[in-house]
C-alpha positions in Angstrom: 33.3 -36.5 -13.1 32.2 -36.7 -9.9 28.9 -34.6 -9.3 28.8 -31.9 -6.7 25.6 -32.3 -4.3 24.4 -28.7 -5.1 24.4 -29.5 -8.9 21.0 -29.2 -10.9 21.0 -30.1 -14.7 20.1 -27.1 -16.6 20.5 -24.9 -13.6 23.7 -25.2 -11.9 26.6 -27.1 -13.6 30.1 -27.7 -13.8 31.7 -27.5 -17.2 35.4 -27.4 -17.6 36.2 -27.0 -14.0 33.8 -23.4 -14.1 30.5 -22.7 -12.7 27.6 -22.5 -15.0 24.0 -20.9 -14.4 21.3 -21.3 -16.4 23.7 -22.5 -19.3 25.7 -19.0 -18.8 29.3 -19.0 -17.4 29.7 -17.2 -14.3 32.7 -15.7 -15.4 31.2 -14.4 -18.3 28.2 -13.1 -16.6 30.5 -11.4 -13.6 32.6 -9.8 -16.3 29.6 -8.7 -18.7 27.3 -7.2 -15.8 29.5 -6.6 -12.8 30.2 -8.0 -9.5 28.6 -8.1 -6.9 26.0 -9.6 -9.2 22.6 -11.5 -8.3 22.0 -14.2 -10.9 18.3 -15.1 -10.9 17.5 -18.0 -13.0 13.8 -17.9 -13.7 13.5 -21.2 -15.4 14.5 -22.7 -12.0 11.8 -20.5 -10.3 9.2 -21.8 -12.8 10.3 -25.4 -12.3 10.2 -24.9 -8.2 6.6 -23.3 -8.6 4.9 -26.0 -10.7 6.4 -28.9 -8.8 4.9 -27.9 -5.8 1.8 -27.0 -7.3 1.1 -30.3 -9.2 2.8 -32.3 -6.6 -0.2 -31.2 -4.2 -3.2 -30.3 -5.8 -3.5 -33.9 -7.5 -4.3 -35.2 -3.9 -6.7 -32.3 -3.1 -10.4 -32.7 -3.9 -10.5 -28.6 -3.8 -8.6 -25.9 -5.2 -4.9 -25.1 -4.2 -3.9 -21.7 -4.1 0.1 -20.8 -3.8 0.4 -17.4 -2.4 4.1 -16.4 -3.3 5.8 -14.9 -0.1 6.9 -11.5 -1.4 9.3 -10.9 1.4 11.6 -13.7 0.4 12.4 -11.7 -3.2 10.2 -8.8 -4.4 11.9 -8.1 -7.8 8.9 -6.8 -9.9 10.2 -9.1 -13.0 9.8 -12.2 -10.6 6.3 -11.4 -9.7 5.3 -10.9 -13.1 6.4 -14.2 -14.0 4.5 -16.2 -10.9 1.5 -14.4 -11.8 1.5 -15.5 -15.2 1.9 -19.1 -13.4 -1.3 -18.5 -11.4 0.2 -17.7 -8.2 -1.2 -15.1 -5.8 0.7 -13.0 -3.3 1.4 -13.1 0.4 2.2 -9.5 1.4 3.5 -8.3 4.8 3.8 -4.6 4.3 1.7 -2.0 2.4 4.5 -1.4 -0.2 4.3 -5.2 -0.8 0.7 -4.7 -1.5 1.6 -1.8 -4.2 4.0 -4.0 -6.0 1.8 -7.0 -6.3 -0.6 -4.2 -7.8 2.1 -3.2 -10.0 2.7 -6.5 -11.1 -0.8 -7.1 -12.3 -2.4 -8.9 -9.0 -6.1 -7.7 -8.1 -7.4 -7.7 -4.7 -8.6 -11.5 -4.8 -5.1 -12.8 -5.5 -3.5 -10.6 -2.5 -3.6 -11.4 1.2 -2.2 -8.9 3.5 -0.8 -10.4 6.8 1.0 -8.0 8.8 2.0 -8.0 12.5 2.2 -5.0 14.9 -0.1 -3.3 12.2 -0.9 0.2 12.2 -4.1 1.7 11.3 -1.8 3.9 8.9 -0.9 0.4 7.2 -4.6 -0.7 7.2 -5.6 2.8 5.6 -2.8 2.2 2.7 -3.9 -1.3 1.9 -7.6 -0.3 2.0 -9.3 -2.1 -0.9 -6.3 -3.3 -2.4 -6.0 -6.4 -0.8 -7.7 -9.2 1.4 -6.6 -8.7 4.8 -5.4 -11.1 7.7 -6.1 -10.2 11.0 -3.3 -10.5 13.8 -4.4 -9.4 17.1 -7.8 -8.5 19.1 -6.6 -4.8 19.2 -6.2 -4.8 15.4 -9.7 -6.7 14.8 -11.5 -3.8 16.8 -9.5 -0.8 14.8 -10.2 -2.7 11.4 -13.9 -2.6 12.2 -13.9 1.3 12.6 -11.9 1.9 9.5 -13.9 -0.3 7.6 -17.0 1.4 8.8 -15.4 4.6 8.3 -13.8 4.1 4.7 -16.0 1.4 3.5 -13.5 -1.1 3.6 -14.8 -4.7 2.7 -16.1 -7.0 5.9 -14.9 -9.8 4.6 -11.7 -11.1 6.7 -9.1 -13.7 7.7 -8.1 -14.4 11.0 -4.5 -15.6 12.2 -4.4 -18.1 15.2 -1.1 -18.7 16.8 -1.4 -22.6 16.9 0.9 -23.0 19.9 3.6 -25.2 18.3 6.1 -24.2 15.8 8.8 -25.2 13.6 11.9 -23.7 12.0 15.7 -24.0 11.3 16.4 -21.5 13.8 14.6 -19.7 16.9 14.2 -16.6 15.2 12.2 -18.1 12.3 9.9 -19.9 14.4 6.5 -18.2 14.2 4.2 -20.0 16.5 4.1 -21.1 20.1 4.1 -19.0 23.4 7.3 -16.8 22.5 6.0 -15.9 18.9 4.6 -12.6 18.3 2.6 -13.6 15.5 -1.5 -14.2 15.4 -4.0 -14.4 17.8 -3.4 -17.4 20.8 -5.7 -20.5 20.1 -7.0 -19.8 23.7 -8.5 -16.7 22.5 -9.7 -17.3 18.9 -13.3 -18.4 19.6 -13.8 -15.1 21.4 -11.9 -13.4 18.0 -14.5 -15.0 15.7 -17.5 -13.9 18.1 -16.2 -10.3 18.4 -15.4 -10.2 14.9 -19.3 -10.8 14.2 -20.4 -8.6 16.7 -18.3 -5.8 15.1 -20.2 -6.5 11.8 -17.3 -8.2 10.3 -17.3 -11.4 8.0 -14.5 -14.0 8.9 -14.1 -16.2 5.7 -10.5 -17.1 6.3 -8.3 -18.9 9.1 -4.6 -18.9 9.1 -1.4 -20.0 10.6 2.1 -19.9 9.9 4.3 -22.4 12.2 7.8 -21.2 11.0 10.6 -20.8 8.3 13.1 -23.7 6.7 11.0 -26.8 7.1 12.4 -29.7 5.7 12.1 -33.5 5.6 12.5 -33.9 9.6 10.1 -31.2 10.2 7.0 -32.8 8.0 4.9 -34.4 10.8 4.9 -31.2 12.4 3.6 -29.4 9.4 0.8 -32.2 8.9 0.0 -32.1 12.6 -0.3 -28.6 12.5 -2.7 -28.8 9.3 -4.6 -31.1 10.9 -5.1 -28.9 14.1 -6.3 -25.8 11.9 -8.6 -28.2 10.0 -10.2 -29.3 13.2 -10.3 -26.0 14.7 -11.9 -24.7 11.6 -14.6 -27.5 11.9 -15.1 -26.2 15.4 -15.6 -22.6 14.4 -17.8 -23.4 11.6 -20.1 -25.4 14.1 -20.3 -22.9 16.7 -21.0 -19.7 14.4 -22.6 -21.0 11.5 -19.5 -20.2 9.2 -18.5 -20.7 5.6 -15.0 -20.5 4.8 -13.7 -19.3 1.7 -10.2 -20.8 2.3 -7.8 -22.1 5.2 -4.2 -20.8 4.6 -1.7 -23.1 6.2 1.2 -20.6 5.8 4.3 -21.3 4.4 7.9 -21.9 5.4 8.7 -25.1 3.2 12.3 -25.1 3.0 15.4 -25.8 0.9 18.9 -27.8 1.6 21.6 -25.0 2.3 24.2 -28.1 3.0 24.4 -31.7 1.7 23.4 -33.0 5.1 19.9 -31.3 4.8 16.9 -33.5 3.5 14.5 -31.4 1.4 10.8 -32.5 2.1 9.8 -35.6 -0.3 6.9 -33.6 -2.1 5.2 -36.7 -3.5 5.1 -38.1 0.1 3.7 -34.7 1.4 1.2 -33.9 -1.0 -0.2 -37.7 -0.4 -0.3 -37.2 3.4 -1.6 -33.6 3.2 -4.3 -34.5 0.7 -5.2 -37.5 3.1 -5.3 -35.1 6.2 -7.4 -32.3 4.7 -10.0 -34.2 2.9 -10.9 -36.8 5.9 -11.0 -33.8 8.5 -13.1 -31.6 5.9 -15.2 -34.0 5.1 -15.8 -35.3 9.0 -16.2 -31.5 9.9 -18.6 -30.7 6.8 -16.2 -27.7 6.0 -17.6 -27.7 2.6 -15.5 -26.5 -0.6 -13.0 -24.0 0.7 -9.8 -23.3 -1.0 -6.7 -24.3 0.4 -3.8 -22.0 0.6 -0.1 -22.2 1.1 2.2 -19.3 1.4 5.8 -20.6 0.1 8.8 -18.1 -0.5 11.7 -19.7 -0.1 11.0 -22.8 -1.8 10.0 -21.4 -4.8 12.9 -18.9 -5.4 15.7 -19.8 -2.9 17.8 -22.1 -4.9 17.1 -20.1 -8.2 19.4 -17.2 -7.6 23.2 -17.1 -7.0 25.2 -14.2 -5.8 28.6 -13.7 -7.6 31.6 -11.8 -6.0 34.8 -11.0 -6.7 37.9 -12.0 -5.0 39.9 -8.5 -4.7 42.4 -9.5 -1.5 44.2 -12.6 -0.8 46.3 -12.3 2.3 47.9 -14.6 4.7 46.8 -13.0 8.0 46.2 -15.0 11.0 44.0 -17.1 8.9 43.7 -17.5 5.0 42.0 -14.4 4.4 40.1 -13.9 0.9 38.4 -10.6 0.9 35.7 -10.0 -1.8 33.6 -7.1 -3.0 30.6 -7.4 -1.0 29.4 -7.5 2.7 26.4 -8.4 4.6 24.6 -5.3 3.1 24.5 -7.7 0.3 23.7 -10.8 2.0 22.9 -10.7 5.3 21.8 -14.5 6.4 25.4 -15.6 7.2 26.0 -12.4 9.9 22.7 -12.3 11.3 21.5 -16.1 11.7 25.1 -17.6 11.3 23.6 -19.8 8.7 25.6 -21.9 5.9 25.6 -21.0 2.3 27.8 -23.0 -0.1 30.5 -20.9 -1.4 31.9 -22.2 -5.0 34.9 -20.7 -6.7 33.1 -20.4 -9.8 36.7 -19.8 -11.6 37.9 -23.4 -10.2 35.3 -25.7 -8.8 37.1 -28.4 -8.2 41.2 -28.9 -7.2 43.7 -29.0 -4.3 42.0 -27.3 -1.2 42.9 -25.0 1.6 41.3 -23.6 4.6 40.0 -20.1 3.8 37.9 -17.3 5.6 35.6 -15.2 3.1 35.5 -11.8 4.4 33.1 -9.0 3.4 34.1 -5.2 2.7 32.3 -3.9 5.5 33.9 -2.2 8.6 32.5 -5.2 10.9 34.3 -7.9 12.4 31.4 -10.4 12.0 31.1 -9.2 8.3 32.3 -12.7 6.8 30.3 -15.3 4.5 31.2 -18.5 6.6 28.9 -19.2 9.2 31.1 -17.5 11.5 34.5 -15.7 11.6 36.0 -18.5 13.4 34.4 -21.7 10.9 36.8 -21.5 8.1 35.9 -23.1 4.6 37.5 -25.6 2.4 37.7 -24.6 -1.0 39.7 -24.8 -4.2 42.9 -23.1 -4.4 41.5 -19.1 -4.7 43.6 -16.3 -6.1 42.7 -12.3 -6.8 40.2 -12.2 -9.6 38.7 -15.0 -9.1 34.8 -15.4 -9.0 33.1 -16.7 -5.9 29.5 -17.9 -6.2 27.1 -17.9 -2.7 24.7 -20.3 -3.7 21.1 -20.3 -2.6 20.9 -16.4 -2.4 17.5 -16.0 -3.7 15.6 -16.1 -0.8 16.2 -12.9 1.8 18.8 -11.8 0.0 18.4 -8.8 -1.9 15.3 -8.2 0.4 17.5 -8.1 3.5 20.1 -5.8 1.9 21.0 -2.4 3.0 23.3 0.5 2.6 25.4 -0.1 5.5 28.7 1.6 5.0 26.8 3.6 2.3 27.2 0.6 0.1 25.0 0.3 -2.7 22.8 -2.3 -3.4 23.7 -4.7 -6.2 22.3 -5.2 -9.9 20.4 -8.0 -10.4 20.1 -10.2 -13.8 17.8 -12.7 -14.8 18.3 -15.6 -17.3 15.2 -16.4 -19.0 15.7 -19.5 -21.1 18.6 -18.6 -23.2 18.2 -14.8 -22.6 19.8 -12.6 -20.0 18.2 -9.0 -18.8 18.8 -6.7 -16.0 16.0 -6.6 -14.0 17.6 -4.3 -11.2 20.0 -1.8 -11.8 23.0 -1.1 -9.1 22.5 1.9 -6.8 24.2 5.1 -7.2 25.6 7.4 -5.3 22.8 10.2 -5.9 20.4 7.5 -5.6 21.7 6.8 -2.3 21.3 10.5 -0.6 18.5 11.1 -2.7 16.3 11.5 0.6 18.6 13.5 2.4 18.2 17.3 2.3 21.4 19.6 2.7 
């Protein structure tokens, strides 16, 4: 039988024309646990992490440290698995730091990289994480707080390398239009000022954007080359010893068949050669290399199951499901494509449909836009639809808009299935309100 482009043995498979996730029937999971339902196959997470780690580490003469980007998916059960695999954490808020600590990570395994960072944020993370400085203002304020509260004087500094990449403009995090990091032209002053303030810069960080695929490989490698050269100049100028250099995250996954994921063998070889050549030439010593992937590790490992509750012939074939952009925001926010599979009938005669959510918003659709219809096998009420690649920025960007609860999340671990996040109740939604 013809294989669908998204099928992955042991993860997403078609059996008897129905979708199975991690060996479990989607229809069975939907019936047992209810919908909408996030289904996380932790076995796929482990595969993704280990594939990335070993593909890169074998080409390096130094330690590779993978800091998982919590903002992609902040499920506690997921973090504990990644901790056991040897990952660290990339945190962007104090509560992400708290969650990492709860998951068993210690300070040296957590790097806090915020933007528009307040004094309150820095006081909250305090001694709980290493800190990455995002601006000259933050640098000055952190130095005062460190002196007052006895915080670590060791810091990392984020540079804006002035050239970014990503799948849409809002996900490009470097360049003159990006709000992140200290401009490259000011970076020598930042290090000089840090030393004057009694701080000890031991890390250099950059992040060029999110959703990096095969066509962006050269941009990522050029950025890596640039930050290594910059580190060499900073070391020479200020007699520094870098403990780590952080290339950021952004490694993408294919959301559609036409997209090509980075070839890890080629990526690892080219990256390793680039780093070791420049590190040797610049006498950078034995620093660790940090990467901060999120989407690559968890993006394709989770599926959102929704139930068809309304089939109507309006101006188009309208398919109403029991979820909206409060559950998965990416199509409405970014106009991005997510593969939608009729888990109850994967293949068959197709029609053009609009998959519409249950929120009171015209833009609440799971197609790229409300104008782009999706060709799918015949759909009837009661069918289960699977929205693929929902593991990154699905639950973490969810909301209670229209006073809708966030959904249940389950985890498939080998042959076992367990609930790792409960569906919210009405009382939980109003718990912070006062009458």
